[in-house]
C-alpha positions in Angstrom: -5.1 109.7 11.4 -4.9 108.6 15.1 -1.6 107.9 16.8 -2.8 104.3 17.3 -3.4 103.8 13.6 -0.1 105.5 12.8 1.7 103.2 15.2 0.0 100.2 13.7 0.9 101.1 10.2 4.5 101.7 11.3 4.7 98.2 12.9 3.3 96.7 9.7 5.9 98.6 7.6 8.7 97.5 10.0 7.6 93.9 9.7 7.4 94.2 5.9 10.9 95.6 5.8 12.2 92.9 8.0 10.7 90.2 5.8 12.0 91.8 2.7 15.4 92.1 4.4 15.4 88.4 5.2 14.3 87.6 1.7 17.2 89.7 0.4 19.7 87.9 2.6 18.2 84.6 1.6 18.5 85.4 -2.1 22.0 86.7 -1.6 23.0 83.4 0.2 21.3 81.4 -2.6 23.2 83.4 -5.2 26.5 82.7 -3.4 25.8 79.0 -3.2 24.8 78.9 -6.9 28.1 80.7 -7.8 30.1 78.3 -5.6 28.4 75.3 -7.3 29.4 76.5 -10.7 32.9 77.3 -9.5 33.3 73.7 -8.1 31.8 72.2 -11.2 34.5 73.9 -13.3 37.2 72.6 -10.9 35.8 69.1 -11.0 35.5 69.2 -14.8 39.2 70.2 -15.1 40.2 67.5 -12.6 38.3 64.9 -14.6 39.9 66.0 -17.8 43.3 65.8 -16.2 42.6 62.3 -14.8 41.3 60.9 -18.1 44.3 62.4 -20.0 46.8 60.7 -17.6 45.1 57.3 -17.9 44.2 57.1 -21.6 45.7 56.0 -23.8 48.5 55.1 -21.4 46.8 52.0 -20.1 45.6 50.7 -23.4 47.5 47.5 -24.3 48.2 48.1 -28.0 50.0 44.8 -28.3 47.7 42.2 -26.7 44.4 44.1 -26.1 42.7 45.0 -22.9 44.3 47.3 -20.4 47.6 47.4 -18.7 47.5 47.2 -14.9 50.6 48.3 -13.0 52.2 51.7 -13.1 54.5 53.4 -10.5 54.0 56.6 -8.6 55.4 58.5 -11.5 53.3 56.5 -14.1 56.3 54.4 -15.3 55.0 51.1 -16.7 56.0 48.1 -14.5 57.0 44.7 -15.7 54.1 42.6 -14.3 51.0 43.2 -16.3 48.7 40.3 -15.4 45.1 41.2 -16.1 42.5 41.1 -13.4 38.8 40.8 -14.3 37.7 43.7 -12.0 40.3 46.1 -13.4 39.6 45.2 -17.0 35.9 45.6 -16.7 36.1 48.8 -14.7 38.1 50.4 -17.4 35.6 49.2 -20.0 32.8 50.8 -17.9 34.7 54.1 -17.5 35.6 54.4 -21.2 32.0 53.6 -22.2 30.4 56.0 -19.8 32.7 58.8 -20.6 32.2 58.2 -24.3 28.5 58.2 -23.9 28.3 61.3 -21.7 31.1 63.3 -23.4 30.9 62.6 -27.1 33.9 64.9 -27.7 36.0 62.2 -26.2 35.9 59.4 -28.8 36.8 56.3 -26.7 35.2 53.8 -29.0 38.5 52.2 -30.1 39.7 51.9 -26.6 36.5 50.4 -25.4 36.4 48.0 -28.3 39.9 46.7 -27.3 38.6 46.0 -23.8 35.5 44.2 -25.0 37.4 42.0 -27.4 39.9 41.0 -24.8 37.1 40.0 -22.4 35.3 38.0 -25.0 38.4 36.3 -26.5 40.5 35.7 -23.3 38.6 36.1 -20.1 35.3 34.3 -20.8 35.6 30.5 -20.1 34.2 28.9 -23.2 34.1 25.5 -21.6 32.5 26.1 -18.3 31.1 29.6 -18.6 31.8 32.6 -16.4 34.8 34.9 -16.4 38.3 33.9 -15.2 39.6 35.9 -12.3 43.1 36.6 -13.7 44.9 36.0 -17.0 48.4 36.8 -18.2 49.0 39.9 -20.2 48.7 37.8 -23.3 45.4 36.3 -22.1 46.3 32.9 -20.7 44.2 32.0 -17.6 46.2 31.9 -14.4 45.2 29.3 -11.7 45.3 29.9 -8.0 47.9 28.4 -5.7 46.0 25.1 -5.6 46.0 24.9 -9.4 42.3 25.7 -9.6 40.6 28.3 -11.8 38.2 29.5 -9.1 35.9 32.4 -10.0 34.0 35.0 -8.0 30.6 36.7 -7.9 32.4 40.0 -7.6 34.5 39.6 -10.7 31.6 38.4 -12.8 29.2 41.1 -11.8 31.7 43.7 -12.7 32.0 42.0 -16.1 28.2 42.5 -16.4 28.5 46.1 -15.3 31.2 46.9 -17.9 29.5 45.0 -20.7 26.2 46.7 -20.1 27.7 50.2 -20.3 29.7 49.2 -23.3 26.6 48.0 -25.1 24.9 51.3 -24.3 27.9 53.1 -25.9 28.6 50.9 -28.9 25.2 49.1 -29.5 27.3 46.0 -30.2 24.8 43.1 -29.8 27.7 40.8 -28.9 28.3 42.8 -25.7 24.7 42.4 -24.6 24.7 38.7 -25.4 27.8 38.2 -23.3 26.4 40.2 -20.4 23.2 38.1 -20.6 25.3 34.9 -20.6 27.2 36.0 -17.5 24.0 36.9 -15.7 22.4 33.5 -16.5 25.6 31.7 -15.5 25.5 33.3 -12.1 21.8 32.8 -11.7 22.0 29.1 -12.6 25.0 28.4 -10.4 25.8 31.0 -7.7 22.3 32.0 -6.6 20.9 30.6 -3.4 17.4 29.3 -4.2 16.5 28.9 -0.5 17.6 32.1 1.1 18.1 34.2 -2.0 21.1 36.3 -2.9 24.4 35.0 -4.4 27.5 33.3 -3.0 30.8 35.0 -3.6 33.4 32.2 -3.9 32.8 29.8 -6.8 34.6 26.9 -8.5 35.3 26.9 -12.2 31.8 25.8 -13.0 30.2 28.3 -10.8 29.3 26.0 -7.8 29.8 27.7 -4.4 32.9 26.4 -2.7 33.6 25.9 1.0 31.8 24.1 3.8 29.6 27.1 4.6 30.1 29.6 1.7 29.7 33.1 3.0 27.7 35.9 1.5 29.2 39.3 1.8 28.2 43.0 1.6 30.8 44.0 -1.0 29.9 41.6 -3.7 26.2 42.2 -2.8 26.3 46.0 -3.3 28.1 45.6 -6.7 25.7 42.8 -7.8 22.9 45.4 -7.2 24.9 47.9 -9.2 25.6 45.5 -12.1 22.0 44.4 -12.2 20.6 47.9 -12.5 23.1 48.8 -15.1 22.1 45.8 -17.1 18.4 46.4 -16.5 18.7 49.9 -18.1 19.7 48.3 -21.4 17.8 45.0 -21.1 14.5 45.5 -19.2 13.9 41.7 -18.8 11.3 40.6 -16.3 13.5 37.9 -14.8 16.4 40.3 -14.4 14.0 42.8 -12.7 13.0 40.1 -10.2 16.6 39.5 -9.3 17.3 43.3 -9.2 14.4 43.7 -6.7 15.6 40.8 -4.7 19.1 42.3 -4.3 17.7 45.7 -3.6 15.7 44.6 -0.6 18.6 42.4 0.6 21.0 45.3 0.6 18.5 47.9 1.9 16.6 45.8 4.5 19.0 43.0 5.5 22.6 44.0 5.0 22.0 47.6 6.2 21.5 48.1 9.9 19.0 50.3 11.6 21.9 52.6 12.7 22.9 53.2 9.1 25.9 51.0 8.4 26.5 47.8 6.6 27.1 44.4 8.2 29.9 42.7 6.3 29.7 38.9 6.2 26.8 36.4 6.4 26.0 32.8 6.6 23.9 31.2 3.9 20.6 32.2 5.8 21.8 35.8 6.1 22.8 35.4 9.8 25.4 38.1 10.5 28.9 36.8 11.2 29.8 38.9 14.3 32.6 38.8 16.9 31.1 41.6 19.0 30.5 39.4 22.0 34.1 38.1 22.0 37.2 39.5 23.6 39.0 42.4 22.0 41.8 40.1 21.0 39.4 37.9 19.1 37.7 40.9 17.6 41.0 42.4 16.3 42.1 39.0 15.0 38.9 38.8 12.9 38.6 42.5 12.0 38.7 41.7 8.3 35.4 39.8 8.6 33.6 42.1 11.0 34.0 45.9 11.1 32.4 49.1 9.9 33.6 50.5 6.6 32.3 54.1 6.3 33.4 54.4 2.7 31.1 51.5 1.6 28.3 52.8 3.7 28.2 56.2 2.1 28.7 54.6 -1.4 25.8 52.3 -0.8 23.5 55.3 -0.1 24.1 56.3 -3.7 23.8 52.8 -5.1 20.4 52.3 -3.4 19.2 55.5 -4.8 20.4 54.6 -8.3 18.8 51.1 -8.1 15.5 52.7 -6.9 15.7 55.0 -9.9 16.3 52.1 -12.3 13.2 50.3 -10.8 11.1 53.5 -11.1 11.0 54.0 -7.4 13.1 57.2 -7.2 10.5 58.9 -5.0 10.3 56.1 -2.5 10.5 57.9 0.8 11.7 54.8 2.7 14.8 54.4 0.5 15.6 58.1 0.6 15.4 58.1 4.4 17.6 54.9 4.6 20.1 56.5 2.3 20.1 59.6 4.5 20.7 57.5 7.6 23.7 55.9 5.9 25.2 59.3 5.0 24.4 60.6 8.5 26.1 57.7 10.2 29.2 58.2 8.1 29.3 61.9 9.1 28.6 61.2 12.7 31.0 58.4 13.2 33.5 58.1 10.3 34.2 61.7 9.3 37.2 63.9 10.1 35.4 67.1 11.1 38.7 69.0 11.2 40.4 68.2 7.9 37.6 66.4 6.1 37.8 62.9 4.7 36.2 59.5 5.5 38.1 57.1 7.8 38.7 53.6 6.6 37.7 51.2 9.4 35.7 51.4 12.6 34.1 49.1 15.2 31.3 49.0 17.7 32.6 47.4 20.8 30.2 45.7 23.2 28.2 48.4 25.1 29.4 51.3 23.0 27.0 53.7 21.4 29.7 55.4 19.3 31.9 53.7 16.7 35.6 53.5 17.6 37.8 54.5 14.7 40.2 51.6 14.3 42.0 52.8 11.1 42.1 56.5 10.6 43.7 56.4 7.1 41.5 57.7 4.2 41.6 55.5 1.1 41.2 57.2 -2.2 38.0 55.5 -3.4 36.1 56.3 -0.2 36.9 60.0 -0.6 35.7 60.0 -4.1 32.5 58.1 -3.3 31.7 60.5 -0.5 31.3 63.5 -2.8 28.1 62.5 -4.7 26.0 61.3 -1.7 26.9 64.5 0.2 25.7 66.6 -2.7 22.7 64.4 -3.2 21.7 64.9 0.4 22.3 68.6 0.1 19.8 68.8 -2.7 17.2 66.6 -0.9 17.6 68.2 2.5 18.9 71.7 2.1 17.8 72.8 5.6 19.3 69.8 7.5 21.4 71.0 10.5 24.3 68.8 9.3 24.6 71.2 6.3 25.5 68.6 3.7 26.6 71.2 1.1 29.3 72.6 3.4 30.5 69.0 4.0 30.6 68.4 0.3 32.7 71.6 -0.2 35.0 70.5 2.6 35.4 67.0 1.1 36.3 68.5 -2.3 38.9 70.8 -0.6 40.3 67.7 1.2 40.7 65.8 -2.1 42.4 68.7 -3.8 44.9 69.1 -1.0 45.6 65.5 0.0 44.7 63.2 -2.8 45.3 64.7 -6.2 48.9 64.5 -7.3 49.6 67.9 -8.8 53.1 66.9 -9.8 52.7 63.5 -11.6 48.9 63.4 -12.1 46.3 61.0 -10.9 45.3 60.4 -7.3 47.3 59.0 -4.4 46.1 55.7 -2.9 45.4 57.4 0.4 45.2 60.8 1.9 48.6 62.3 2.6 47.5 63.8 5.9 47.3 60.3 7.4 49.6 58.4 5.0 52.4 60.5 3.6 54.0 57.3 2.2 51.2 57.2 -0.4 53.3 59.6 -2.5 55.5 56.7 -3.5 52.7 54.1 -4.0 51.5 52.8 -7.4 49.2 55.1 -9.3 47.6 52.0 -10.9 47.3 48.4 -9.8 44.7 45.6 -9.9 42.6 47.2 -7.2 43.2 50.8 -8.2 41.7 51.9 -11.4 39.7 55.0 -11.9 36.0 53.9 -11.9 35.2 55.2 -8.4 36.8 58.6 -9.1 35.5 59.1 -12.7 31.9 58.0 -11.7 31.8 60.3 -8.8 33.2 63.3 -10.7 30.7 62.8 -13.6 27.8 62.6 -11.2 29.0 65.6 -9.3 29.3 67.7 -12.4 25.8 66.7 -13.5 24.4 67.7 -10.1 26.2 70.9 -9.7 25.3 72.2 -13.2 
């Protein structure tokens, strides 16, 4: 054999060994990630069990039905127990979904009590639609003007909870009530000219105000409620409305940069103060800002809606969802400690979002987990390394949000808001739907 051939064979052998070595390293890294996924799945499963055990049956109102609302930092029951439509229906959704996905947890009795309270005390038999707030006993509570105004947001969460309860119980009354709520909204609150739905309604469902605003928050949850209902009631008219809301959220409410605009006029003109002075902007910040938690949550909601519509492989939706996650990571993410900031703003001429409020509310941290893991599965080679961000987010939650002494989650990350230790563990805007949904989805993806 000539030296030239020997050299050539040696080079080939060296290249082969290099390739095999890289393959070995790649397999080793894949095995490490696989082990870490299972380890985190076990941790999240344990955290979910602990969370469910601290909430139920504690919040079940054994005397009047439905669910109790207010508990202190140490889970002591408080005196005021008025019942808010959003809290009640989110508990119904949670109990139904957990009961469906984890049959060893028999939550049927708890879910039945929530449904019966909704049906008997929160549905307006005279005008239709669900009351916003009732007393613990079930008496409707008017607003400060003595009116029984209703909201799109509250009624779509009723649809959301009822649809999941129907899936769990197969009680036809639940589906009928969900259908009645959908039709009531569609007949009254929908804009037949510019599409979508108005948020603020009078008792009969008519939009109230001189120029009723549409908003991103009720919009994303209308999308969520409609796809939940569509999975148990594949009605053609409902599908039309689901598609309508899908494209409004994806193509109108979501900006090209990857964040949501918040409030809109009837024709979907964005209500913006960006051209105003900083004083005016800050005075109207509640109507015009960037909310990274909702942005990253909506990436997941769009994906779920596309899946319900049979469009789960739609590349446009996947790329828009990715853009929303990327914007949150690039502009609203604490790269040192982990966690999603609460509020930001794009001032005139700025290319980067200014963080206005660097606190980290509990629900946003929970909602970040699933989209990060979803992007890690779709784009494993992306330089942002979504899986590492997911791991970091879970470590943040364990350290700063889970109350290892009293149980449950703090209202806000302790790194930015140490006073959250003494805040209520449960109140009308703090149930467990965000956290339970996120953990269930994460367990499913990890395993």
